[in-house]
C-alpha positions as CSV (number, residue, x, y, z in Angstrom):
1,M,-123.2,84.7,29.6
2,R,-124.0,81.1,30.5
3,I,-122.6,77.9,29.2
4,A,-125.7,77.2,27.2
5,D,-125.0,80.4,25.2
6,Y,-121.9,78.7,23.8
7,T,-123.4,75.4,22.8
8,L,-124.5,76.3,19.3
9,I,-121.3,78.3,18.7
10,S,-119.2,75.3,19.6
11,Q,-121.4,72.9,17.6
12,D,-121.2,75.1,14.5
13,C,-117.4,75.4,14.7
14,H,-117.1,71.7,15.1
15,E,-119.4,71.1,12.1
16,D,-118.3,73.8,9.7
17,G,-114.6,72.9,9.9
18,S,-113.5,76.2,11.5
19,G,-112.7,74.3,14.6
20,F,-111.2,75.8,17.8
21,A,-109.7,78.7,15.8
22,G,-113.1,79.8,14.6
23,F,-114.6,79.3,18.0
24,R,-112.1,81.5,19.8
25,R,-112.5,84.3,17.2
26,H,-116.3,84.4,17.7
27,P,-117.1,87.8,19.3
28,E,-119.1,86.3,22.2
29,V,-116.2,83.9,22.9
30,A,-113.4,86.4,22.5
31,G,-115.3,88.8,24.7
32,L,-114.8,86.5,27.7
33,G,-111.1,87.2,27.7
34,W,-110.3,83.7,28.8
35,P,-107.0,81.8,28.1
36,D,-107.2,79.7,25.0
37,D,-106.5,76.5,26.9
38,V,-109.5,77.1,29.2
39,L,-111.7,78.0,26.3
40,E,-110.8,74.9,24.4
41,Q,-111.1,72.4,27.4
42,W,-114.3,73.8,28.8
43,L,-116.4,75.7,26.3
44,Y,-115.3,74.4,22.9
45,D,-115.0,70.7,24.0
46,H,-117.9,70.6,26.5
47,A,-120.4,73.4,25.9
48,G,-122.9,70.8,24.7
49,N,-122.1,68.3,27.4
50,E,-125.4,67.6,29.3
51,A,-123.7,67.2,32.7
52,F,-121.9,70.5,32.2
53,L,-125.1,72.2,31.1
54,L,-126.7,71.0,34.4
55,D,-123.8,71.7,36.7
56,Y,-122.7,75.1,35.4
57,A,-126.0,76.4,34.0
58,D,-126.2,79.3,36.5
59,V,-122.6,80.4,36.4
60,D,-122.0,83.8,34.8
61,L,-119.0,82.9,32.7
62,A,-118.2,86.6,32.1
63,Q,-117.5,87.0,35.8
64,I,-114.6,84.5,35.9
65,S,-111.0,85.4,35.8
66,W,-108.3,82.7,35.3
67,E,-104.8,82.1,36.7
68,V,-102.4,79.3,36.6
69,E,-101.8,78.0,40.2
70,A,-99.8,75.3,41.8
71,A,-102.0,72.9,43.8
72,S,-100.9,70.2,46.1
73,T,-101.6,66.5,45.6
74,D,-103.4,66.4,48.9
75,L,-105.8,69.2,47.9
76,L,-106.4,67.8,44.4
77,V,-107.2,64.2,45.4
78,E,-110.0,65.6,47.6
79,T,-111.4,68.1,45.0
80,P,-114.8,67.1,43.7
81,T,-116.3,67.5,40.3
82,G,-119.9,68.5,39.4
83,D,-122.8,66.6,40.8
84,S,-123.8,65.2,37.4
85,D,-120.5,63.4,37.1
86,G,-119.8,63.1,40.8
87,D,-118.4,59.6,40.8
88,C,-116.3,59.7,37.6
89,I,-113.1,60.8,39.3
90,D,-113.2,57.7,41.6
91,E,-114.0,55.6,38.5
92,F,-110.8,56.8,36.8
93,A,-108.9,56.5,40.1
94,A,-109.8,52.8,40.3
95,N,-107.5,51.9,37.4
96,P,-105.1,54.8,36.7
97,D,-102.6,52.7,34.7
98,Y,-105.3,51.9,32.2
99,W,-106.3,55.5,31.7
100,I,-102.6,56.4,31.2
101,E,-102.1,53.5,28.8
102,V,-105.1,54.5,26.5
103,R,-103.8,58.0,26.1
104,H,-100.9,57.6,23.8
105,T,-101.8,59.1,20.4
106,G,-102.5,62.5,19.0
107,I,-102.8,65.2,21.7
108,H,-102.2,62.5,24.3
109,R,-98.8,61.6,23.0
110,G,-96.3,61.9,25.9
111,V,-98.9,61.5,28.7
112,A,-97.3,58.3,30.1
113,L,-93.9,59.9,30.0
114,C,-95.2,63.0,32.0
115,W,-96.5,60.8,34.7
116,E,-93.4,58.6,34.8
117,I,-90.8,61.5,34.7
118,H,-92.7,64.4,36.4
119,G,-95.4,62.6,38.3
120,T,-98.0,65.0,36.8
121,W,-100.1,65.7,33.8
122,K,-99.2,67.1,30.4
123,R,-102.1,69.6,30.2
124,W,-103.4,71.6,33.1
125,P,-106.9,70.8,34.3
126,V,-109.6,73.4,34.7
127,L,-110.9,74.1,38.2
128,I,-113.2,76.8,39.6
129,E,-113.8,78.3,43.0
130,R,-116.9,76.7,44.3
131,S,-118.3,80.1,45.5
132,L,-119.1,80.7,41.8
133,L,-121.7,77.9,42.1
134,T,-122.9,78.5,45.6
135,P,-121.7,81.7,47.3
136,S,-121.0,80.1,50.7
137,A,-119.3,77.0,49.3
138,P,-115.6,76.7,50.1
139,G,-112.8,75.2,48.0
140,L,-112.4,74.3,44.4
141,Q,-114.2,72.0,41.9
142,V,-112.9,70.2,38.9
143,V,-114.6,71.3,35.7
144,E,-112.4,69.6,33.1
145,G,-109.6,67.2,33.7
146,R,-111.6,64.6,35.7
147,T,-109.6,61.8,34.1
148,R,-106.3,63.6,35.0
149,I,-107.4,64.1,38.6
150,G,-108.6,60.5,38.8
151,I,-105.2,59.3,37.5
152,L,-103.5,61.4,40.2
153,K,-105.8,60.1,42.9
154,G,-105.3,56.5,41.8
155,R,-101.5,56.8,41.5
156,H,-101.4,58.5,44.9
157,R,-103.5,55.8,46.5
158,Q,-101.3,53.1,44.9
159,G,-98.1,54.7,46.2
160,D,-96.9,55.4,42.7
161,F,-94.7,58.5,42.0
162,V,-96.7,61.7,41.9
163,S,-95.4,65.3,42.2
164,A,-96.2,67.2,45.4
165,Q,-97.5,70.1,43.3
166,H,-99.4,70.3,40.0
167,L,-100.2,73.2,37.8
168,V,-103.9,73.9,37.3
169,W,-106.1,76.6,35.8
170,V,-108.2,78.2,38.5
171,G,-111.2,80.3,37.8
172,R,-112.2,82.8,40.5
173,P,-114.8,85.6,40.7
174,R,-113.6,88.7,38.9
175,R,-112.8,91.5,41.4
């Protein structure tokens, strides 16, 4: 299964009012066996995103397994995103305070407090092992959470408080 296979399912669930609950119940979505948080952040929210369709078109999503891992600030500030949005992390890093400030309502309520108290994000970003894209590629790539990684990078660069470790979802090839 490829990301394009989920575009219409996501779009239909957004439009028909069934929302994420309907999306996750769809047999093709449920068959992935992915954690809800990853399903929502990547496929439900971004299955129709042109950059994602380009960057992840060839990834067999059924071959990814997910774990929560702790990743260091030093690793994360060097982790790239897909080529189609390659410079967006640095754009967010240029003004991290602004990106924290504008995230204060709805699901973003408490974001500023998480950064202030814990030096990290409220919701775990989604990363994949780059070997899923190119077999010989080392390291990880940010799929979703580019703003969060940008805020981390910018705060780190400014000398603001950031935690040494951050929880992230990491997708790796199924074994």
